[in-house]
Steps between C-alpha positions, in 0.01 A plus 500: 500500500441867478699711229853591577727749355861394395822704525748389253828692549823516291821606671780562238832668540663365177468835328741655754223642711188371690212512267174684612191638343697821457789336305488157317644387176230463245593154408487393864149664537380335182629150592370501857157636384485205252620244752245611758227498239605143395517384866152621583343349197656156544405223259132577437467869561425460880499876541375723221783757500338715236248611770727490800595819668862537661686763680880564491644499855796688637808331635596294189289440182195336654167426360197464730205333342131568575356221712457165327347165622611266226542168661767367256719797555473484871572133518808552287612786726458261809702232320783748416495624863527150627754339275760618238436175294202667338317164472140547378557866401359613170757450229510870369515619860799259567668645174473849635649399842776301327585836295510690825706240679757513207509874513544501877809277467658723245393851592658721776228563777237347281191335669142483477256468797125408497291585794136454605318495821396147461861372453699410829801691357601682182630282215854622439688400182866608533848369469465288815172331390472203268161478315499230248252271334529118551410453124812684391522278199203674355741690287603307197743589214327549180558631143216691364370716209350821653294753314485867617600865435845621576493802704884547557821344400855574614676570828851599580603235760239236452343495144144381502166549318164595660202305342156597559287161497143466375390496874640829561797397707855577416764237450866590552718307265890507531670525164853469378646846408608378153132380425362848579795686334477304168123515479413672163129525551332781720280285725397768761134525571424231229357159546769229503553128541806397711650175620614484857628271759378562856369366818125447492280466800246223442279648781488868407596477140766762540852514357832600654859516407400507134763526235446608132616230249373663186243718329260285290397646168134444420293630215165625602415669165280327236682302249317608191670221278397225743140640506483507127637144480230368750227697308595334183505163659159560642358625166644182324339271764157661472495553123242228442258631748267760322393676841720416791273676735186311403683164510617581867141601596357178344770302677398652830126459423564133432684467838206667662252262340696200621523634846126567501411156374728344752333707784157390387613139488611507862 
């Protein structure tokens, strides 16, 4: 199939006005751009978004991509156009559509449409649609230890913490107001280990509805006393060996000779 351009448009009036390229909340722009990027890439980087040109269209907040002919993306779009069950659609693409569907049910005038010339009609995700995955049980409840850098903590109505994970993604973790209030250590912009409970997607390896249980103290500095104790043990164990390096070399040489003899014998 020849390359096709996609038009992915967001219509949103939840801010009290209809968003457009001229006026859009920064958080909405950032989230929509992130979702479109993840949707296009899919599970195995179907589309290299780092090299993809887009244009921002009038009428709402719409992104038109340069023509692409990726067969996996096109097949997934056909499945979405033909059924709201999302059977066979890439896991990460399903996760994005599920987020859009959730927003459409809760936001005033919120909908996403995906249009392309090869589709019989635009894919519309709104309050009337019901896009869902058959394998809804892919989300499991887990308790995990997570390492990352704390970028923000607090919140007036819904206290939480923003954790930057090693892969660069941000994990939003709800927290009890008392836990953040009574915290004595300044943890902002510092590596931390936290214990959370969350829903974990076994397909996409993402977390959702995470809740902070505790900050886990861990000591990353060198324990000089422990190092000295181990050094003394080593010195005691090797005290009868006049030259440890020569002894190891000789042992290795012996092994090489045995291996060489074995090879000649075969």
